[in-house]
N, C-alpha and C positions, 0 to 999 in steps of 0.2 A: 199973687198966694204961689206957693211952692208945694211940690209932691210930698206927703209926709214920706220918711224913709221906711223901708221893708227891711227888717235886718233878719237874716237866719242864725240859726243857732251855731252856725260856722263861721260866723263872723263877717263882717262887709255888708254893703247894702247894695239892693237891687237898683241899678240905675234909674234914673226916671224916665219914663216911656211918655209918649204921645198921648194925650188923652185927660180926662178930667183933672184938675188940679187940687182937688182935696177929696180926701177918703169919707164917705158918708156912713157912717154906723160901723166902723171899723173899730175894735176893741182889742186893750191887751189883756182881756180876761174872758172867761165863758160864763155861761149861766150856772146857776148853783147846780151841783152834781157833775159836772161836766171837769175835764182836766186833760192836759196831755198824755196820750196813750204810750204805753210802753213799747219800743221799737217803731215809733213814728217819730221822724224829725219835725219839730215845730217851727212854723214861721208866724211869727205874730207881727201885725200890721198895726205899728202906732198911728195916731191922728184922733181926730175928735169929730163929732156930727158936724155937718155943715153943708152948704148948697153944693151942688154938683154943678160947674160951669161949662159950656161949650159944648160943642160935638166930637165924637172921638171915635176911633176903631173900637174902643173899649165899651162903649155904650151899647144899649138894644138898640138896633135897628128896624125895629118891628113895624114903627109907622114910618120909616123913612124910604125915599124913593131908591131904588135900586140903579146902580148905575148900566146904561145901555151899554149894548156891545160896541168897544171899540172906544169907548169913552175913557176918560182917564182915571183908572183905578190904581190905589198907590200899592204896588205890590211889595214896597220894601227893598232895601238893599240887594242889588243883585238880581231884581226881578223885573220884567217889562211887560207891556200887552203883548199876548201871545204866548207868554210863558205859562209854566204851570205851578202854580203857589203850591210851596210845600204844605204837604197834608191833603192837597187835592188829586194827587197821582201817585203813582209808584213809589215805593221807598226810596229814600234817597241813597242810602247805603245798605250792604248785607247786614240784616239783624236789626235793623229799627222798626220800630213800631209808632203808629198813630197814639198819641196820648200817653200810652206807657211805655217807656223805655225799658230795655232790658236791664237787668239787675247789676251788669258788669259795666253799663254804659256811664261815662264819665258825665257828673253834674255839669259840668261846662259845655257838653254837646249841645248844640244848637236846637231848639225846638222842631220836632218832627211836624206839627200843625202850627202854620204860621198864624198869626192873629189876623192877618188879611184874609186867610181862608174861612177861619171862624167867624168873622165878622159880616163875610158875604152869605154863608149860609144861614146865620142866625134867624132871618125873616122867614126862610122856608119852614127851618124847624120849628120855630114858634108855630106856623100856620099848621104843621102836621102833626105834632104831638096829640095824643089821644086824651081829649078831656072826659069822656065816659069813664075814665080810670079816679078821676078826681073825686066823685063821690063817694066811693068806697075807701077811699083814702082819708078824706075828712072826716067821715062816720069814725073810723079807727082811729085817728088822731085825736078827735073829740072824746072819745072813751079811755084815754088814757088816764090811769088812776094817779092821784097827787101830783100833776104838774101842772104849772103855771105857764108853762110855755113850750116850744118843741126845739130839739135839737137835732140839725138836718146836716148829714154827712154828705158832700158832693163830692163823688170819686172822678179823678181825671177831669177835673173842673174846667181846664181850658181857660177862656176869658170869661166864664161865668155867665153863660148865657141861661142854663138850667136855672140859676138863682133868680135872673131877671124875669123868667117865664113863670116860675113856681111861686115864689115868695109872695107876689100881689095877688095870688088866687088862692092863699091859705089865710084863715083868720088865727089871731092870735099872736103873741111875742114870740119871735124865732130868733135862733142863733145858728147861723151856718157856719159848717166847718170845712173849708174848701181844701180838698185834697190834689196836687198834682205834682209831678218831678221837675217841672220847669218854673223857676222863680220868677221869670219874665212873664209868664201867662198867669202865674198866682198874683202879680202886681195889677196887673188888667182887671183880674176877676175882682179884688179886694177894692180898688178906688171906683168900679162899675156897679158895685152890689146895691139893691133896692134898700131903701132906708125904711118902709113901713109895709106892712101887711096889708091882705084885703079890709081889714076893719079899723086900720090905722095905727096898729100895734107896732111896737118897734121891731126892727130885724137888724141885728149884729152880726159882724163876720170875723172869724178867724181863719188864717190861712195855715196849712201844714204841708210842708214838702217831705214826699216819700212815696214809696212804692205801693201803689194800691193793692197789688197781686198778694203782699203779704198781711192784710189785714187779718185780724184774728177778734173774736169776741171782747177781747180785753180792749183792744183799739177802739171798739164800738160802744165801751160802756157809756150808759146814760144816752143813746142814740134814741130819737124818737123816729128816725126815717133816713133811710139810706137813698140816694139819687145817683144816676148818672144818665150822660147821654152820649150815644154813639160808641159805647165801651164795649160791650160784650163781645162782639163781633173782632175786637182785636186781644181775646184773652185766650188760652187754652183751655182745656177741659178740667185740668188740676187747678187752674185758676180761679174758675167759675164756681166749681165745687167749694173751694177755699172761701169764696163771697157769699156763697148760700149758708155754708156752716157758720160764717162770722155773724149773718143777721140771724140766723137761728139762735146761735148761741146769746145774742143779745136782746132777743125778742123784739126786733124792729122790722117793720115792713120796708120794702124796696120799690122804689120805682125807677124803672132802666129803661129808657126810651131810645128809640131811632136805631135799633140794631137792623143791620141790612138783611133782607130776608132773601136775596139772590135773584130777585126778578125785578126786570126794567123792559119797559114799555116805550117804543119810539113812534111816533105819528109822522109822516107817513112811515112804514114799515121799511125793512131794507133786508135784503137775501142774507147778510153778516151778520144781522143783529145777535141771531142764536149763537153764533160760533164765539161773538164777543162777550155774551152774557156768561158762556161756559168758562172761557178763559180768565175772565175778570173774577168769577166764583173760585176758580182753582188758585188763582194768584191769593186770593184772601185766604186761603186754607194754610199757606207756606208757613213752616217752621212749627207745625202742630197747632196753628192758630186755628180757631173755628168759624170765621167767617161767617157764611150765610147758615151755618149748621148751629149756631150759637144760641139763639132763641130758644130753640127745642132742647138743646143740652141745659138750658139756665133753668127751664119749665122744670125739666126732670130732676135737676139738683135741686132746687128748692121744694119742690114737691117730696122728695125725699128725705129732706130735714122738715118734714111737717107743715110746711106753708101751704095754703090756699093760692095757688096762681090764676091770674086774670092776663089774658092777651088781648091784645086790639090794634089793628092796622093803623100806621101812621105814615103814610105815603107823601114823599114830595110831588106835586104836579107844577111842573115847571112849562112856562109859556112865555110870549114876548116881554112879559113884564119881568121876567127873571131871566134875561138875556145873559147877563154878566156872570151869575151863578151856573147857567147851563154851560156855557162856554168852558167853564173852568173844570165842571164836574164831567165834560165830555173828554175835553184834553187828557184828563187825569182817568178816566173810565178806559178810554182806548188806549192809552199809555200802559197801564197797568196789565191789560189783555194782552199787547205785545212783548211786555216783558216776560210773561209768563210761555207765550207761545211766538218767538222771533219769526216764523215762517208766514205769520199773518201781517208783517209790516207793510210790504208794498200794497196789498189791498186795503189794508187799515189806512194807510197815509190818504188815498183815493177817497176812501168812506168819509175820513175825517173833513177832509176839504168839501166835500159835498154836503154833510151835515151842518158845518158851520156857514157856509152859503145859505142854506136853509133857515139855519137860526137867525141870520142877519136879515133874512128876507121877512121874518115872522111867520114862517111856514113850520116850525119845529114844535112839536110838544114832545115833551118826556115825563113820564111816572116812573119814580124811583120808589120801589116799595121797602118799607120798613114795617117793624113792629113793635109796641111798646109791651113791657111786662110790668104788672103788679104783683108782687109775691108778700101776702099778709101771713107773717111768722106767727107762731104762737107766743104770745107775752112770757116773758121771763119771769118767774118769781110773782106774777100778778101785775107784773108793770111792763109795759111795752119798750 
């Protein structure tokens, strides 16, 4: 079997990528009441429901073994073991952002987040997300009047890990609209999306290529829920306010997970830990981005727009079983700190060598703190 072509409104097709050979539940239409939104470029994936075959970087790895340190991890062209996978470390060039590219960026620019990095972190993300926020979300979705299914917008979807985690945890028919600037990642997300909800109801998928920072209530017309993962901390205060206003205008809740909290704990501790944490946090705040301040800013923005906001911790807890992820995170974390404070380079090089040795020996534990946010906006016009 061959991959179904994914065609953009700008013409052409997205080249076939390694991964599942047939899209499941990917449709060329939307649930009743939805339509391509004004100002958002649509990307509709053709294909028909069918069996997903084989293992791939695009599929959920929640139940898969994580490659060990020094094992053969496929880093893609130009990457080798010991290198930092794009997305795991400091920005590759001035002005680039994880997940959301700047408005002036060329659509042909390479992805800031490599699929290999997104695959590597997916099991840790799945384990960390706050299950306690799901019950109030389910209650809200179940009480929506006059709807036979839910329409979920996944912003900055990457390879679709949020959908793979959330769709099987919600009942009822679901139509996911996946947003990203990168057609390469959209392809992965579309072909590896879940086919069924928790109760066996159908899950369908539509992809849209566009800038999530430009969302408006019109872009979210008919939405039941907005989701995102690891997105808030790479937005500006203005962009977060735009997102909160769009959700409030559409009357839909937002589940925004895994935003960095600015706290990292390494065991055993080291005298340089605190300096690296501060330097990394300062790096995250470059160019007006909120970094570790994003959750507080988002909670304030949604509250100002009338939403009820709930916060819950969602830390990564990394030990020997997550050695490959820990190595990539550690190299990227130290690299970003040194990019922010070059005077730390000599000490940081020694630090990284020692930390990697401890990791290889099974002696290093890392907790990377995140926060999940659920904002329950007031229903618009009696519907959510």
